C-alpha positions as CSV (number, residue, x, y, z in Angstrom):
1,M,-13.5,-10.8,-8.5
2,N,-16.4,-8.8,-9.8
3,I,-17.8,-10.5,-12.9
4,S,-19.1,-8.3,-15.6
5,F,-21.8,-9.2,-18.0
6,D,-19.9,-7.6,-20.8
7,R,-17.1,-10.0,-21.9
8,R,-14.8,-7.1,-22.8
9,D,-14.9,-5.9,-19.2
10,L,-14.0,-9.2,-17.6
11,F,-10.4,-8.3,-17.1
12,K,-10.8,-4.5,-16.8
13,N,-12.5,-4.7,-13.5
14,S,-10.0,-7.0,-11.7
15,T,-8.3,-5.6,-8.7
16,I,-4.7,-6.0,-7.6
17,K,-5.9,-8.5,-5.1
18,D,-7.6,-10.5,-7.8
19,K,-4.4,-10.6,-9.8
20,L,-2.5,-11.7,-6.8
21,N,-5.1,-14.4,-6.2
22,L,-4.6,-15.6,-9.8
23,F,-0.8,-15.5,-9.4
24,Q,-1.1,-17.6,-6.1
25,L,-3.5,-20.1,-7.7
26,L,-1.3,-20.6,-10.7
27,F,1.7,-20.9,-8.4
28,E,0.0,-23.5,-6.1
29,T,-1.2,-25.6,-9.1
30,K,2.3,-25.4,-10.7
31,S,0.8,-23.8,-13.7
32,L,3.0,-20.7,-13.5
33,N,5.7,-20.4,-16.1
34,A,8.3,-17.6,-16.5
35,D,6.4,-15.7,-19.2
36,L,3.1,-15.8,-17.4
37,A,4.7,-14.9,-14.0
38,L,6.5,-12.0,-15.6
39,A,3.4,-10.7,-17.3
40,L,1.4,-10.8,-14.1
41,L,4.1,-9.4,-11.9
42,K,4.7,-6.5,-14.3
43,I,0.9,-5.7,-14.2
44,I,0.7,-6.0,-10.5
45,H,3.9,-3.9,-10.0
46,Q,2.7,-1.2,-12.3
47,E,-0.7,-1.0,-10.6
48,L,0.9,-0.8,-7.1
49,N,3.0,2.1,-8.4
50,D,-0.1,3.8,-9.9
51,H,-2.2,3.8,-6.8
52,Q,-2.2,6.9,-4.6
53,K,-3.0,5.1,-1.4
54,P,-2.9,1.3,-2.0
55,D,-3.9,-1.1,0.7
56,R,-0.7,-2.1,2.6
57,T,-1.9,-5.7,2.7
58,V,-1.6,-5.8,-1.1
59,F,2.1,-4.8,-0.8
60,K,2.6,-7.5,1.8
61,R,1.0,-10.1,-0.5
62,Y,3.1,-9.0,-3.4
63,A,6.3,-9.3,-1.3
64,E,5.1,-12.7,-0.1
65,A,4.6,-13.9,-3.7
66,I,8.1,-12.8,-4.6
67,E,9.5,-14.5,-1.5
68,S,7.6,-17.7,-2.4
69,L,9.3,-17.7,-5.8
70,R,12.7,-17.0,-4.2
71,F,12.3,-19.8,-1.6
72,N,10.4,-22.5,-3.7
73,V,11.5,-22.0,-7.3
74,P,14.6,-19.7,-7.4
75,D,15.3,-20.8,-11.0
76,L,11.9,-19.5,-12.1
77,L,12.5,-16.3,-10.3
78,Q,15.8,-15.9,-12.1
79,Q,14.1,-16.5,-15.4
80,I,11.6,-13.8,-14.5
81,V,14.4,-11.4,-13.5
82,D,16.2,-12.1,-16.7
83,G,13.0,-11.4,-18.7
84,W,12.4,-8.2,-16.8
85,K,16.0,-7.0,-17.5
86,A,15.6,-7.8,-21.2
87,H,12.9,-5.2,-21.4
88,Q,14.2,-2.5,-19.1
89,N,17.2,-1.6,-16.9
90,V,15.2,-1.5,-13.7
91,T,14.2,-4.5,-11.6
92,P,12.0,-4.1,-8.6
93,E,14.0,-3.8,-5.4
94,E,11.8,-6.1,-3.4
95,W,12.9,-9.0,-5.6
96,F,16.4,-8.7,-4.1
97,S,15.6,-7.4,-0.6
98,D,16.2,-9.6,2.4
99,D,13.3,-7.8,4.1
100,S,10.2,-9.6,2.8
101,S,7.8,-7.5,4.8
102,G,7.1,-5.2,1.8
103,T,6.9,-2.2,4.0
104,D,9.5,0.0,2.2
105,N,7.3,1.7,-0.3
106,N,9.5,4.7,-0.8
107,S,11.9,2.9,-3.0
108,T,10.4,0.5,-5.5
109,A,13.2,-0.2,-7.9
110,H,16.9,-0.1,-8.1
111,Q,19.4,0.1,-11.0
112,L,21.2,-3.1,-11.9
């Protein structure tokens, strides 16, 4: 992560990879709760949708993060999905897909 000398810019300069690294670190140290995971995933998801040509490895890492939640802590993933639904009617499709490759970038969400 690029570290800025201006405290106000510390989080403005983080990349999607940096946010995924933070998510993975919190997950591995068991410091990730539903609210924090939801906040990070919403930011990451939005930034992935905003990029014109995002790095495909970032999509893969995002899909792997969701798959890690689904496999290791499905109850936490369910809390995240419930939180996502509470704020909108669209939940990212990759959260429910059996294909964890993250290669289907044409359709990023489906209606519940």
